[in-house]
N, C-alpha and C positions, 0 to 999 in steps of 0.2 A: 247147114244155110241161113237157118229158122234164127240160129244162135249169131250167126256172122252180120248177119242184117241186124239185129240187137245192139250188135255192138259198136258199127255205125253207127247205129242211130244213135245210141247214147250219147259217142264223144259229137256227133256233130251239135247234137240239145245242150248238150256245156257249150260246145264253143258258140255258141248259137247267140246263147242269153248271156255268157260274157259280154261279146261284142256291143250288142245292145246298151246292156249297162255302161258300159263303158261309153260307148258317145253318147246319154243320153246324161250321163255326170260330166264329160267335156263338154256338152251345150251349157248345161247350169254353171259351169266353170268359167266358160267363158263370155257367159251374159253377164253377170256378175261381175267379173273385170271388167268386161265393155262400161255396167255403170257406174263403178270407180273410175274409170278412166273419164267417161263423161265429166265427172265435175270436178278431178285431182286434177294437177299438174303427177308430170315423171319425176319430177324431184320440188321439195319444197325446202324452201329453207327462211330459218325462223332469226330474228336479231332487229331490234332496232335500229333505224338506219334515219338519222336526223335528216332538216330538207338540208341541212346545206353540203350534207356527205353523200348526196341522192347521185349527183353526176357520178360519182367515180362508184360506187357501187355498181349503176347499172352500166359502167364501160367494163367494170370485174366479169359482171355475168356475160356480157356481148363478148371479151374477147375467147371465153371459157369452149373449148372445140365442142364439137358435139353439138352446141346450142341451137335450135332452130328458133324459139322465142322465148320472153319472157315477159311476166306481168307482175310489178308490184301486189303486194293487199295488204290491208290495216286491219287485223285480226284482235276479236274482244269479245268478252262473255258478259250478259247481260239478261234482263228480262224483261220481254216484251207482256206487256197490258193492252186489253182493247174487250172495253165494257167492264164488266166482271170478271175476266179470266185473265190469266198470266203464263207464263211458260218460261224457261228458262232456256236460251237462244244463244248463239255464236254468229256475232254481226260480223260481216266480212265487206268490206270496203274496196271497190277496185274500182279499175276503168275500163270501162265497156270493149272497146275496141282491140285493148292488150287481152283481155280475159278471153276476148275471143279465139286469140292463136294460141292459146295452152291446153283449150279443153272445149266441150263440145256442150256447156253448157247453157251457151243462146238455144243450139235446139229444145231443151226439155223445160222450154220454156211455155206451158200451157192458156196461157192467161193472160194478157197485158201486151206490155212492150218490151221491148228490151233498150230497145232507143230510149224508153223512157229516165233510164238510170243517166242521160247523157245531160240531161238539163230538166228544168224545174221554175216552172211558172214563179216572178218574183211577189216575195211576200207567203206562196203559200210551203207548206210544212216537203222538207225532198222525199224523193221515192225509195220504194224499197221493193224488193224481190223478196218472197216468204217460199220456203218449202211448201209443198200442197201440204202434208202431214201437220205441220206444224199450222197453216191455217185452217185447219178443219179444229185442231186443237185449241185455237180463239174463236171461231165462230168469224173471222175475217175472212171481207172477200176483196175484190182489186176495188180500188175507191175508197174502203174506209180510213180512218186513218189508228191507227196506232202509237203507241209510249213505248219507247225503250228506257229502261232503268240501272243505270250502273250503282250497284249497291252500297259500292264505295268510290268516293270522290273527294277531294283537299279540296277543303277550301277556307277562306279568310276565320271563316267561327266553327274550323274543323271539318270531319267526316262526317260530310252529307250528302243522301243520293242524288247522282244527275240525272236526269230525265229530257228528253228530245222530243219533237211528236215526228213521227210518217205519215204520208200516207201510200199504201199497198199498189203498186204500179204492176203487179203481175205474178203469178204463180211456178214458181219449179216444180217438175216433176223427173230427178232424175232416175225412179225407178230402184233405187235403192235405201231404203226405209231409215237408215242414223241420218243419209243428209235430208230428208226430206221433212224430218220430223225436227229438226235442232237445228237448220240452215236458214239465215236471213243474208239478203244483198244489196246493198247500198253502194253511193256512191264513194270516193275513196276517202276524197275531201271531207267528206262530214264523218267517213268512221274516225280521220286520223284528229280532227276535232273536239267529236265527243270520248274519245281515249285518249287525251292528251299529250298526241304524239306530235302537238304542233306543225301539220304538213309534213311530218317526217312518215317513213312506215314502218311494219315490226316484220316483214317480208317479201320474199316472190316467190314466186310459182313458176316453175320454167320445164319447155317442153322440147325432148330428144329429137336430134332426126333421126335417132336410134333405140327404143324402148328398151332395147334390151342389155344397154351399156349404161342402166339407170347407176348398177353398182359404182361401174367403176368412175362414171360421170361425178356421184357423191363426194368418192374420193378426193376425187382435184377439188374441188369446189372446196373440200375441205380445209384443203394445205393451201388455196389460196385466198382464202377469206380468213385464214387463221381463229382464234380463239373469238369468241363474243359471240358465235355465231353455232347455227342448229340445224343440220344440213341431214334430210331425210328424203327417202323416195319413194315413190309408191308403197313399196312392197314391206319396208317399212311401220309405215303408217296403217297398214291393215297385214299384218303378222298374223295375227290370231286367226282373224277369218280367213288368207289363206292357208295356215298349217291346218285347218280345220278339214277344210274344201279337200287337201292332199290328204291327210287321215282317213275320212271318210274311203273316197275313191281305193285307198289302198286298203283296206278293211272290204269292201263290195268286192273287190278285186281275190281276194283271198277266199272269201266267203262260198262267189260263185265257182272258184275254181278246183272247187269239192265237187261238185258236180263232172269234171273231168275228170278225176279224182275217179271216183265212182263205175266211169263208165271205163277204167282200165281194169278195173276186176273184172270188167264185162269178157274183157279182151282176154286176161290172164286165165279164166275158167272157160272162154270158148276154144282155148290153144289147148290145156289141159283134156278139156273132154277130145277133144280132136286127135290127140295122143292116145286116148285110151280106144274111140271108134277105129283108127287109121293101125293098130298095132300091129298086126299081120302084115299089111304093108311096107312095114317099118321096119320090120324082120329081112322082107325078101327084099327089099332093098341092102340092108346091113351085109347080109348072104351074098348079094349078087356084088361087095365090095364096096357099097359107098360108105363112110368115115362118119364119127360123129358129127366132123362139121358138118358133113353136108347137111347132115339132119338139122344140125342148129339153125344151118342157112335156108333151110325150108320155112321151118316154122318164124325165124324172125322176119324172111317175105311174106308170112302169113299175115302178119303183126303188124308189118310196114304196111303192107295192103288197105288192112281195115284202116290204122290210122291217117292217113293220106285221105283215104275215103271221107272218113267221117270229117277230117279237119277241111278238105276243101268244102263237103255239103252244108257245115259249120258256119265256113267264113260264106259263102254264097248266101243264105240264109240270112245270117247275122246283119251283112250290108244291106239285104234287101227288106228285114225289118226295118233299119233303123232307118232307111233313106225313104220306104214305106210313112213312116210317121212322123217324119220333118214334113212332105209334102202334104197329106192327108189330116188333117184336124181327129186323126182317131181321137185324141186324150187331150183332151180341153181343161185348164186349169180355171180357175176364178179371176179375173183380172183385174180385180176389186183390190185382191190379196198382194198376186202375184207379179203383176204389173206388162204379164205376158199371156196369151190367151190359149197357146200352145207349146207340146213340151220342147224345149230347142235339143237341135242333134245337130252331133259333131264327130266325123271320121275321121279317126286319124291312120295313118299308114304303119306308125311306127306300134302304135295299140294293133291293128290288127299284127302285124308281124312279131309282135312279143307273146302276140295268144298261139297263134301261130306254135313257135316256136316251142313254146313250153306244153302243150296241147303233144305235140310231138315227141318230145322228149320222156313226160309221164306214161304215153303209149307204149315205148320202144322199152322203156323198163320192166312196164306190165310181162314182155314176153320175155324176159330172160331165164323164169325159175323153169315153163314151159318146155320154153329149148332144148335146156338143162335136162331135164329130166328126160324129155324123150331120145337125146342123144347118148343117154346111158341106158339104155335099153339093148337087153343080151336079146342077139340075133335068132337064138333057140329057144330063149324062151319065147319070146314074142311069136312066133311059126308054130310052138307048140300050146301055146295057152293061145293066143291071137283069134 
């Protein structure tokens, strides 16, 4: 009896540990994906579009099936300076109303005003929004004036740096360090003029009605736009990150599955001990006409009982612990580092079903040898030596 309880507890512990770990990792993956999608479009199209070609370009995007909204941008790299500090920056010129339709960048504003991008006082420097980490690196805050420097710019006297003064109108915190540390946002016309696009653009962001169809949508856009344009989905632009998260989840699942594997050895040893303890009873059953198949089924049912009991308790315990962690702040994180104060948790039915199925298969495999060994016991020897 004690060994049976130990076997059930071992399976339950392994299943619960695997479910809690998968739920937490799902939570972190979803949180990271949300932060990325708050600052990026589902599909980004890169390519220079002259001002006179904008109507045809916008019409092509508007006719694309599945497109819910799109927003043009002018993107370029430069150096942002403030006082005696400087930092490399990716400056994105955008139209505020259109940008709000393809991502949640507006809701990431933690200081200043999003509407400040729409207008500027006559004679005043144009407004710019800085990523929070970028602002910390420069020491610039709302109201300060920064200078954007383009390292290379052609002029009548050769290659000379081009400079433009901006006024910090607000700070952006997406929660994704790569964006917050390198991105700055200004009006579309300011970026277009600074980067020599003469009122044109060099890309557009697209939001789809169904984000899961981004790959198919990108393929159709490549066919419609033709050469000269680069079309990338959010997954393409964050391929390394998503691959690392997927690999991490797989490795953690594999490591924790070893706990369940260890528990299956407990089941096997428990059944082997049972066959020794019940040797005389097995002999009596065999002498009464019970065949080897009947004995095997008895041991399979015993292993099945342990497996189902352990898996059920593990599912309940793992789900309960995951919900508890999600509701109550038992595991707090430093918000200034992770941008969240508690561990994110996301329970997926597919993970529960997969964990239960794999655990059950491992447990039943562990019953094969004890069942075969017990079924081969000779009735005469069992009664004589039992």
